[in-house]
N, C-alpha and C positions, 0 to 999 in steps of 0.2 A: 486579444491580449493573453499573452502566456503569463499564467499567475507563477510566482516565485516561491518555492515554499523551502523549512529548514527540518532537518532531524535532529529530534532532541538527542544528545549525546548521551552514554551510559552515567548516569549520575544519581546520587542520593537524593530523596525528596527535598530535603532542606534546600538543596541548591537549584532546585524547580523555579521558584519564584522569580530569581534573578534572571535566569536563562529566557524565562518567558518576555519578562518585561525588556531584556534587551533584543529580544527577534522581533519584537513589536516595533520598538525603536528604529531598529536597522529597516524596517519596511517589509519584512516577509508577508506574504500572505495567508500562510498556515505553518502551525508545527506539528510535525508528526512523531508519534512516541511507536515504540518497537517493542517487540517481545522478545528480549535476548537474555539480558543479565536481571533484568527487573520486569515487576508487573507492568503491563502497558497502559493500563486504567487508572491508576492511582496518580501520577503526574498529569492526566487530564483534568482531576478537580482542580489542580492548584493552578494550571495553566487558566483556566475558566476564572478564577478568583482574582488572578493578578493580572490580567489584560482586559482589553474591553472591545477590540477590533480584530484582534488575531484569532482567525479560525483554528481548528486543531483537530486531530483526530489518530486513530491506530492504523500503523502503517507496518506491521499489521498487529492484529491479535489472533492468535492461534484458534479458529472457531472449532475444530473438531476435540479439542479439550474441555468445551463448554458444553451446558446446556443452553439451546435458543431463549429458555426462558431468563436464565441469568444475564443472558448478552442483552435481552431486551428491557431489562430493569435499569442495566448499569446504564446504558444507551439513553434511555428515557430519562434518568437523573442528570447525567453531564448537560445533556440538550436543555433541559430546564434551568439547569443552572447557569448556562452561559447565554441564555437566550436564542437557541438555535445555531450555534455556531461549532457544535461538535459532528463529526463525519465519523462513522462507525465502518473501518476498513478491515476485514476478515480475509482469512488466509489458510489454507489447509494443513500447511507444512508438509512433511514428505513420510511415509510410512514408518521406517525408521524410528522418527522422534516421536510420531503419537503412539506408538507401541512401547517403544523403550524410554522412552523420557517422561513422557505423559502417564502411561501406562492403560492406555485406552486402546478400543480396537479400530482397525484400520478399515474403512466399508468397502464393498463391494466396487460400489461406483460414489468416486469421490465428489464428482460433478453434481449427481443424482442426489445425495447427501447435503450438499452444498446448497443446491435449488431448495431442499425443504426447511433446512435452517433459515434462510431469506425469508421464506413463506411464513414460517413460524414466527418470526419477527415481527413480519407485519401483520399478523393476525393478531398477536398481542396488541400491537399499537394501534390497529382499527378498534379492536374491542375497548382498549382505554380511551380513545378520544372519541369514538361515534356511538359507544354503549351497545354495539353490535355484538351478538352471541359469540363467543370464543368457539371455534370449533374447526381443528383442523386433523386430517387423518392423513398421513401418508405412510411409505415403507419402514422412514426410520423413525418417525412422529407421531404422535396420537396424542394432541392436546384440546381439552376440553373442559377445563374447571377454571372458572375464574370467579370468586366469590367478591362482594363490594369491599370486603376488610382487606384484599390484597390488589385491589385496584388504585393506583394512582391518580386516576382522573383525566381527563382531557390536556391536552398541551398547553400550556399557558404561553408559550413563544409564538413566533410567528415566521414565514418564510416568505419573501417576497414581498406582496403587498397585502395578502390575505393570510389568514387562520392557516395553520399546517394542514396539508391535505392527509387525510387518516391514516391511510395505508403506507405514505410515503413521508410520514413526519421527520424522520433522520434520512438523511441522505447515506447510502450503503456503497460503499467500493468493495471490490473483491480483488484480490491478487493472483496473478498465475504467470507462468511460462508457457505454457502449450493452448491450443484450440480452442478445446472444451470450456476451459474456464473465461475465456475471451467471449466466447458467445454467450455464456450465461450473462455476463455482465451486460453485454448488448442486448440481452434479451429482458433483464430483470432490474439492473442496480444504474445508480447514478454516476459511477464511475470506475474505472479499472485501473490498479497498481501496477503498472509494468515491472518486472524483474529488473534489477541493477543488471543481471546480466542477460544482455541484449545487444543487438547490433541493429543498426538503423536499418538495414537490409529485413533483419528480420521482422522489426516493429512494422514496416512497410507492407511486406510480402507475406506474412504470416498473421502477425495479431491484428491489425486494422481490416485486412478481408473479414475474419472470423467475428470481430465485433459487428461488421457491417450485416454478416449472416445472421447475427442475433440480434441485431435491432430490426431487421426486416422480419424475423420471427414475432418480434413483439410489437408489431407496427409501430416502432418509434422511428425517430432520426438520429443520424451520428450527433447530434449536438445535444441529444438527450445524455451522452456518456461521456465523461470527462477522462481522458487518458492521461494520466499521472505518472513521469517518469522520472526514476531515480537514475542519476547518471554518473558513472565513473569519469573524473577528472585527472589531469595532471599537468602541473607546473615547472615540474622538477624531477630529476632523477629518482630523486628519494621518493616522490610520489607515483612515478612510474613502477618502482619496486614494490611498492603497496600494491597498485593496481593491478599487477601481474599475480600476485600473490592471491588476493582475492579472486579473480577471474579463473584461476588454476583449480581453487577451491570449489566455485561454484559449477565450474566445467568437470568436475568429477562426479558431479551427483547425475546417475543414470536417469532420472525423470526429466533432466534438463539436456539429454544429448541431442534432441531435435535442433536446437540452436545450433550446435558444432556440425551437426550432419548438414545443415543448409549450407554451409560454406565448405564442406568437403574437409572438416576436420574430425572424423568420427573415430579415426586411429588414435590420435592424439587424446582425444577424450577417454578411450578405453584404457590409455595408458596412465592417464590422471587417475581414473578409478581404480586400477590396480596398485597405484601408489598409495592411494586413499587408505584402500582396505590394509595397506599393512603398516599405516600411520607413518608413512616417509613425507611428510609434509616440506621438508626443506627441498627435495626433490623436484617438486611441483612447479614452482614457479619457472624454471629455466626451459619448460616445456611451451609455454606461452610466448610465441615468436614476436616480432614488432609488427608484421603484418596483423596477428591477432590482437595484440594490444590496440591497433591503431582503430580495428573494427568495434572494439567494445568499450573503447575510453576516449576520451575528447583531450587529445593532448595538443596543449599550446602554452604560449609564454603568459604570463601573469595580467599582461595588457590586454592580450589578443583573446583572452578566454570566453569573455561575456560574448562577443561577437561570433567566436567559432559555435559556442553554445547555441546561439540564436538560428545562426545557419544550418546548424546539425537537425535541431527538434522543431524548428518553425513548420507549421503544417500539420505536425505528428502529435506534439504534446500540447496539453492544454495546461498542464500544470508540470512543472519542474524542481525538483530536490536532487541536490548535490549528494554523491554518497558519505562525502564527508560532513561529519555533524558539524552542526553551528556551536562554537564555542565562543561565548561573550568576549570581546578585548582581544580576540585573535583575528586579525586580517577582517577588522569590520569594515573597511574601506572596500576590499575587495569584495566581500557581499554587497555593500549597497551598489557597487559599481555593475555587479551583474544582474541585479534586480532592476536597476535604471534602464538599461539595454535592453532587458525583455518586454518592459513595458514600453517601450518607443514606438 
């Protein structure tokens, strides 16, 4: 059964309790926060406090802007507060943002550094949960100090039927567009956040095979890794125009070029990159043709959208989130209809 999740809209913290309660009442399986205009972790504490069933997590927190130690402590506390409902979603962001927005160095190997971050997180959690000595030594991180004063102690929550497994006490999802991250997710993680800028063909021909390579390397099965997809949808001309603008923005990013290249649209992607470099944002949506729009966006009338999403993503996505954030009181019946259709 495909799980149906929601994205938290950009909101002040005082608004989060009401949004969380409404999301749980509608029937969403999880509520995701993002690192765009606000900190992604602060709303999670409020979601945990004001819900009892709803899972929640970050989609994503920018991992290269943080130490794995700070990530480990924050995730541990949120999992403890919520009884194990927290999911840690990590993303690397792109070089320009890491260097020029966060003032941090971009690694020679983004996949290699993210691998180490995940391994260090699990080293911390294993140390706290089992008492095993903390001792991790890699290319990017060397972590070996954990005195009792700084140790929060074993996990008090459970996963499934038993005590939390020491090294995997908190599910980790990672986000990506290209095959390196997908392989890493398959090898080490509990989930993969597929970027909204995807086509069904790209997921089937590029991402899923890369995940399978990773699971084989990690001696795991496909069922060990949840594919969480965020999908563009449009049920009106206005929503189609919005989708074109967002697709144009993502397609202009050089590191996302393989998605366009798969469909033979590399020249259009280069044009979009040139416009973006000059700040010519208004000129970009017109380069997204109807064919491109339908590859990257599920277009249907309101009554048919749920069935169209199920047809499009069944057998590919384990979790589905619409790109449009959940706003309580706006189209609640619409959200419930989609949730019901995906659970049939």
